C-alpha positions as CSV (number, residue, x, y, z in Angstrom):
1,E,0.0,0.0,0.0
2,A,2.8,2.4,0.7
3,R,4.1,2.1,-2.8
4,L,0.8,3.2,-4.1
5,G,1.1,6.4,-2.1
6,N,-1.4,5.5,0.7
7,R,1.0,5.8,3.5
8,Q,-1.5,6.6,6.2
9,E,-3.4,3.4,5.5
10,A,-0.1,1.4,5.4
11,L,0.9,2.9,8.7
12,R,-2.4,1.9,10.2
13,A,-2.1,-1.6,8.8
14,F,1.5,-2.1,10.1
15,H,0.6,-0.7,13.5
16,R,-2.3,-3.2,13.7
17,A,-0.1,-6.0,12.6
18,L,2.4,-5.2,15.4
19,E,-0.4,-5.1,17.9
20,L,-1.2,-8.7,16.9
21,A,2.4,-9.9,16.7
22,P,4.8,-7.4,18.4
23,D,7.8,-9.6,17.9
24,N,7.4,-9.7,14.1
25,A,10.7,-8.1,13.0
26,G,9.7,-8.0,9.3
27,T,6.6,-6.0,10.0
28,R,8.6,-3.7,12.3
29,V,11.1,-3.1,9.5
30,R,8.4,-2.4,6.9
31,L,6.6,0.0,9.4
32,A,9.9,1.9,9.9
33,M,10.3,2.2,6.1
34,V,6.9,3.7,5.8
35,Q,7.5,6.0,8.8
36,R,10.7,7.3,7.3
37,A,9.0,7.8,3.9
38,S,6.3,9.8,5.7
39,G,8.9,12.0,7.3
40,S,8.7,10.4,10.7
41,S,12.3,9.2,11.2
42,R,12.0,9.8,15.0
43,S,9.1,7.3,15.1
44,A,11.0,4.9,12.9
45,A,14.0,5.0,15.2
46,A,11.8,4.4,18.3
47,N,10.0,1.5,16.6
48,L,13.3,-0.2,15.6
49,E,15.0,0.5,18.9
50,E,12.0,-1.3,20.6
51,G,12.4,-4.2,18.2
52,L,16.1,-4.6,18.9
53,R,15.3,-4.5,22.7
54,Q,12.9,-7.3,22.2
55,M,15.6,-9.3,20.2
56,S,18.2,-8.7,22.9
57,G,16.3,-11.0,25.2
58,S,16.6,-13.9,22.8
59,A,19.5,-16.3,23.0
60,R,19.5,-16.9,19.3
61,R,20.4,-14.6,16.4
62,H,17.5,-13.2,14.6
63,P,17.6,-13.2,10.8
64,E,16.2,-9.7,10.5
65,E,18.6,-8.1,12.9
66,S,20.9,-6.8,10.2
67,R,18.0,-5.3,8.3
68,M,16.7,-3.6,11.5
69,R,20.1,-2.1,12.2
70,Y,20.4,-0.9,8.7
71,E,17.1,0.8,8.8
72,L,17.8,2.2,12.2
73,G,21.0,3.7,10.8
74,L,19.0,5.3,8.0
75,A,16.6,6.8,10.6
76,Y,19.5,8.1,12.7
77,E,21.1,9.6,9.6
78,D,17.8,11.4,8.8
79,L,17.9,12.8,12.4
80,G,21.5,14.0,12.0
81,R,22.8,11.3,14.4
82,N,25.6,10.3,12.0
83,A,27.9,8.6,14.6
84,D,24.9,6.5,15.8
85,A,24.1,5.6,12.2
86,V,27.6,4.4,11.5
87,N,27.5,2.4,14.7
88,Q,24.3,0.6,13.7
89,W,25.6,-0.1,10.2
90,K,28.9,-1.6,11.6
91,R,26.8,-3.8,13.9
92,A,24.5,-4.8,11.0
93,L,27.6,-6.0,9.0
94,T,28.3,-8.5,11.7
95,H,24.8,-10.1,11.2
96,V,24.3,-9.7,7.5
97,R,23.2,-12.9,5.6
98,R,22.6,-11.6,2.1
99,P,25.2,-10.0,-0.3
100,G,22.7,-7.3,-1.3
101,E,22.3,-6.2,2.3
102,R,26.0,-6.0,2.7
103,R,26.3,-3.8,-0.4
104,A,23.5,-1.5,0.8
105,I,25.1,-1.1,4.2
106,E,28.5,-0.4,2.8
107,E,27.1,2.1,0.3
108,A,25.3,4.0,3.1
109,M,28.5,4.1,5.2
110,N,30.5,5.4,2.2
111,K,27.9,8.0,1.3
112,L,28.0,9.4,4.9
113,R,31.8,9.6,4.9
114,Q,31.8,11.7,1.7
């Protein structure tokens, strides 16, 4: 729905999905993407920070952790928190599972350094 330009409806749908399954990392990431696209990087950061707090209680590695940290870095960058953004991206690199994710993280870090 967000791609069609109906961000408000997408935000409502993702919030509802998180109410039903608050530990669903994929939904949390997609919500953050819509929040950032809507100009709410502060909300996106808070949402992802909460998701990472939930993950920290788990003994196992979560497959979405690198994506959450990448998106959190983007939100921090939007907010001018560049050092925090780089920190999240460095941590994301330690959890990355897909080559495309690694490239996106490295590109974000390189862009910020220029």
